[in-house]
N, C-alpha and C positions, 0 to 999 in steps of 0.2 A: 777300500775303493772310494768311499765317500770323502775321506780325508784327502786323498790324492786329487779328487775332483775340485774340492774347495781350494787346495793349494794352487792348482792349475788356474782356477778362476781368479784368484788373488794376483798371481803372476801376470795374467793377461790384463787385469785392471791396472796394475803398476806400469806395465809396458805402454798401455794407452796413455796414461798420465805423462809418462816420460816423453812419448812421441808428441803429445800436444804441447808440452813445454818446449821441446826442441823446435817444433814448427812455429810457435809463437816467438821464440828468440830469433829465428831466422827472419821472420816477418819484421820484427823490430829493427834488426840490423839492416834489412833491405830498405825500410821506410823510416829510418831514424829521424830524418828531418821533419816528417809529419808528426811524429811522437814528441819531438822537441817543441813544435809549434803548439800542440795541445797541452803541454806540461803546465804552463802558467795558469790555464783555466782549471785544470785538475787541482793544482795547488791552491788556487783561490777558494774553490768549494770545500776542500779539506780543511783549510785554515779558518774560513769564515762561516761555513755551514755545518760541518760535522764536528769539529773540535768543540765549538760552543755547546753542543748537545750535552756535554758533561754537566753543564750547569742546570739542566732541566730538573735534576734531583731536588733542587730547593723548592720546587712546587709541592713536594711531599714533606717538607721540613719547615720548622719555624726558624728560618735563616737568621743567624746572628753573625754579622761580619767579623766580629772579634774571634768567634769560634771557627769560622770557615765552613766550607762545604761539608767536610767529614765530621766536624765536631758539633754541628747544629742538630738539635733533637728532631726525630721523625714525628710527624703528626698525621701521616696517612692522607686521606682525602678531605681533611678538615677545610682547607682553603677552597676546594672545589665546591663543597657543600655551602660554605659561607657565600660564595658568589651566586650559586643557584638560589639561595634563600634571601639574597639582598633585595631591598625594596626597589632598586632601579634595574634589576636584571631584565625584566620584561621589556622595559623601555629601550634599554641598550640593544637587546636582541632584535626587537622589532625595527628600530632605526637602522641597524646594520643590514638586516635582510631587505628592508624596503629600498634602501639606496642601491644595494647590489642587484636585486631583481629588477628594479626600475632601470638601472643602467644597462643590464643585460638585455631586457626586452626592447628598450629603445635604441641601444647602441650596437647590438650585434648585427642586425640586418643592414644598417646604413653603410658600413664599409663595403658590403657585398653589392648593394645597389649602386654605390658610387663607382666601384670597379667595373661593373657591367656597363654603366653609362660611358665611362672613359673608354672602354673597349670599342665602342661604336662611334666615338667622336671622329669627325673627318679631319684630316690634316695632322700629320705627325708633330709639327711644330706647335700647333694649338693644343694638342693633347698633352705634350710634354710641359707646356707652360701651365696648364691647369693642374697637372700633377705636382709641379714644383711649388705652386702657390698653396695647394692643399697640404703638402708635407710641412710647410714652414711652422705652423702653430705647435707642432709636436716638440720642437726644439726650444720653445719658450719655457723657462724654468717655472716650477710650481709657485714660487714666491712672486715672480713677476706676473704670472697669470692671475693669481689671487688679488694682486694690487690692481691689475686692469679691471677685474670684475668689480672690485670695490669702487673704483673711480667711475666706471660706466653706470653703476647702479646707485650712485650717491643721490640722496633725496632732492637736493636743490640744483646741483651742478652737473649731475650725471647725464650722459647723452640719452639714455632711455627715458628719464623723466622729462628731459627737454622735448623729446618727441611726443610724449604723453601730453605735455602742456600745450603744444602746437594744436593738438586735436581737441583741446578744451578739457582735458582731464586734470586731476589733482595729483600732486607729487606723492610718490609711494616710497617708503623706506623698505626696500625689498629684503635686505639682509636682517631686518629687525622682525620680520614676519615669519614665524616657524613654518607655515604652510608653503612658503616659497623656497625654502632652503634646498630641499631635495631636487626640485626641478632646476634650480640654478647650478647645483653641483653636477648633476647628470648631463645637462645639455651643454654646459661649458666644456665638460670632459669629452663629449661627443664631437664638438667643434674642433677641439684641440687634437684629438686622436684619429679622427675619421680618415684623413688622407694617408697617414702613416700605416694605419691598420689595413688599408686596402692594398698595400704593396703585395702581400702574400697572395691575395686573390688575383691581382693583375698578373703575377707570375704564373699562377695556375692556369689562367685563361690563355696566356701565351703558348701554353703547351697543348691546347686543343687543336686537333687535326683540322686544318682549314678545308680539307676535302669534304668534311661533313657539312660545313656551311655552303660550299659550292653545290653540293647535291640538294641541300634544302632550298637554296635560291632557285635552282632549276625547277624544283617542284612547286615553286611559287610561295614559299614560306616567308612570312613577314619577319622583321627584326625581333618583334616580341615573341613570336613562335620559335625563332632560333634560340633566343635566350632561355625560354622555358624548356625546350626539348633537347638542346645541345649543350649550352653553356652551364646551366645550373647542374644537370647530371654529371658533367665533367668535373666540376669543382666541388661536388657534394662530399667526397672524402675529406678534403681540406676543411670544409665547413664543419663537418662532424668532429674532427680532431680539435679544432679551435673552440667549438661549443663545449666539448668535454672539459678542456682546460679552463674555460670560463666558469663553468658550473662547479668545477673543483676548487675554485678560489672565491666562491660566492660570499664567504664570510670575511674575506680579506679586503675590506674597505680601507683605502690608504689613509694614513694618519695626517700627513702634511697638509693636504688641501682642506680637509675637514677642519683641522685645528686653526688654520689661517683665516677661514671664513666664519669661524664660530664666534659667537658672543653671548652675553648673558640673556639676551632677548630671544635668540633662536635655539637655546640649549636643549629645549624639550624635543626638538626635531633633529638637531645636529650631533647630539652626544652619541657616539658609537663605541664599540668595544675597544678600538684602538686608542681613542682619546682617553677613555676611562683607565686603560692600562698605563698610559703616560702619567695621569694624575696620581694614581695610587702607587705607581712604581718609582717614578723619579721625583715627584713633588712630595708625596707623603712617605717615601722611603719604605713602603711595605713590599719588599722584594719578593717574598714567597707568594703572597697573594697575587701580585701582578703576573708573576711567572705562571701560576696556576691558571689564570684567566687566558694568558697567551697560549698555553698548552691546550686548553679547552678549545680555543678557536682553531688551532692547527689540527687537532684530532677530528673536529667536525669537517673541516675542509678535506682532510685525507679520506675520511669515510665517504663523503659525497663524491670524491673523485673515483673511488673504487666502485661505488654503486652506479654512477652514471656511465662509467666505462663498461661495466657488465651489461647494462641495458643496451648500450650502443652495439656491443658485441653480439648480443642476442638477436637484435632486430636488423643489423646490417653487418657487412663484412669488414667494417672499419672500426678500429679501436686502438688505444694506446699500447695495449699488450694483450 
């Protein structure tokens, strides 16, 4: 009797799988154009994100290009321990975290505030003009942006030092002072990305039921009260999702901008994990060590993403999964 029950359960499971497969195939045939449209994106991530994961194994090996991935000897966690015990590990970690946390604390609320202000600007033409102007810096390449920063902050000819001189101050070589680097990096990034980052909040605000605002206006609510009690609660799920994603990439300080603004005088403040990986990996050709550092960084980010998502899920109804 028990054997017959097990066979019946197995048959039912197999029938469900076949039914799901048939249903999926019918859905694909019905919406094949949509699947064809998403195919390039899927192929991109498979080729450039998943296939390269095969090379992660060299983080646990003493990689020798002549021997290849499979022929190189295993060394376990030797490269990870080497990085954790290196003399500059503390400085690299602190610089990475300080820039990330500084950027998150200063940069996360500004697109929200900007979107809320835009939402209450009078005149559609004026509002659209402000939006267009604020989006423009996002499309400036990193190289051009760093060139602009270098020119603006030049000791003698930069516009910032010209303004300082007008008010009787002395010229400052901003990019040569380690204490200024993080603020220059973060606030230039906020200026560049503020407008573009506000798009998602503007979209969320457009979905707020205007009847709520009408009822609040009838009750005598001010614009500030409407923002606090209607707009912010309405876009709170969007804010939480973006905050989770931001915290999940807190160790991911970009390489290009830091490297382009970096020099020997501000190295103590500008040297982050990404630039260190570049030096030891591509310049010193220590491939296994640089891969181990990169993997360490990615694992920390993944762990933070899981933890932050769990906290958000526990205290609110919004989470990534």
